[in-house]
N, C-alpha and C positions, 0 to 999 in steps of 0.2 A: 504494500500500500504506500502511496506517496503521502508525504507529510510536509506541511509548511509550518514553520515556527517563525513568526516575525513580530517585531515591535515597530510601532508607528509613532512618529513625533511631528509636531509642528516645527517650522523653521523660523528662527529669530530674524535673520537678515539675509542679504544676497551674497555674502562672502563665498559661499559654496559655488556660485555660478562660474567663477573663473577657474574652477578646479576640474571641470569635465565638459565634454561635448554633449549637447542635448540631441535626443532622437525622438521624432514624432511617433506617438502611439495613438492609434484609433481603436477603440474597443466598444463592443456592444454585448448585450445580454440576451441569450435565447431564453434563459430562466434566471430571475433574480430573487427567487424565493429564499427565505432565510435558511432553510434546511439544505438547500442545494443551489449552487450557482453554476450556470453554464455560460461561459464567456468566449467570445471570438475576439481575437486581437491581431492587429497588423502592426508590426514593428519594421519600418523601412520596407524591405521586400520579402519579409518572412511573415507567415501567418501561423497561429496556433489556436487550438480549441482547448479550453481549460475547464475542468470540472472541480468544484470545491464543495466540501461539506461544511456543516455548522462548526463554528469556532468553539473551542473549549479552552478558555484562557487565551493564550497567544498561539495555540496549536489548532490545526484543522487538516483534514484530508485534502490532498490536492493531486490531480492527475492532469498532465499536459501532453498534447499530441500535435505534431506539425500537421497542417492541412494545406492544400493548394491555395495559393494567393487568390486566384480567381474565385474559388469557392468562398473564401473569407469575405471578399468584396461583395459578393451576392448576398451573403448572410447579413453583413452590416447594412447594406442598402435596402433589403427587402424583408428580412425576418426578425432582426433584433429590435428590442424595445427602444424607443426614442425618448430623449435625445441620446446620441452616442456620447461616450466619454472620450475627450481628446486632451492630450497632455504631452508635454515634453518630459522625457526621462533623462536624468543625468546620473551617471555612475561615478561616485566620488570615493576614492580610496582613503581610508583613515585607519591608522594603527593596525594594519594587517587584515582589515575587513573592508567590505564594499557597502557603502550607503547608496540607496537608490532614492534620488530626490525627484519628485513629480511636481511639475509646474503646470497646473490645470488651465485649460482654455475654455472658451464658450461660456456657458452659464455657471461654470465653476472657476472662472478667471479670478485671480487674486488668492486662490488657495495654493499653498505650497506645503507638501508633506514629505517627510523623509522616512524611509523604512530600512530596517536591517534584518536580514534573515539569519537565524541562529540554528545551532545544532541541538540545543536543549533550552527549555524555558528559563532555566537558572544559569545559563551561560553568561559569564562576565564579558563586558565589552566596554570600550572607551567611547565616550560621547563627545563629539566635536563641540567647540564652544559656540557654533552657529545653530546648534539644535536647541529647540524650545521644549514646550510641554509634551509629556507622554500622552498620546491619545489612542493607545492600543485598544482600550476597552470602550471607546466612545464610538458607538455605531454610526454617528453622523459622518464619520470619515471613511467608511467602507465605500469603495467605488460603486458598488451596486446600489447603495443608498443615495449616493450623489446623483444618480439617475433620476430618482423620484423627488429628492429634496436638494436641489442644487445650492451650492454655497452662496450664490447671489441672492437667494430668497431667504437666507437665515435672518 
């Protein structure tokens, strides 16, 4: 079984932006139900289908499969719930680990969130000084929830 353990944080300022190159991500949801999420994502010229289970703490089941780019484009354009989630993702190395910083666009513009994937929930990690509040357990920041309740409407 695939497992994802991640922590999610707000970002204090834009110092991180000079540390990495952003990649556009377009993603949509075939299912955004709380017990199961089925997501289609295009990153540059690659596409993936991801299935996620319900979170228990910072852990949840996750399975990811590459799919043809043309199929992903059809899913995003015709089958996925609207609006789509669009964002730039930056991969920022820090103290031997990689932080993924998402700068959201569209109805979620202004929201910047940083995530770090861990091997265990209790794994120690160094937090860069540009990282702000921990929002791991705040459901508002789950991408599937940003679909229904965009940041611009908070």
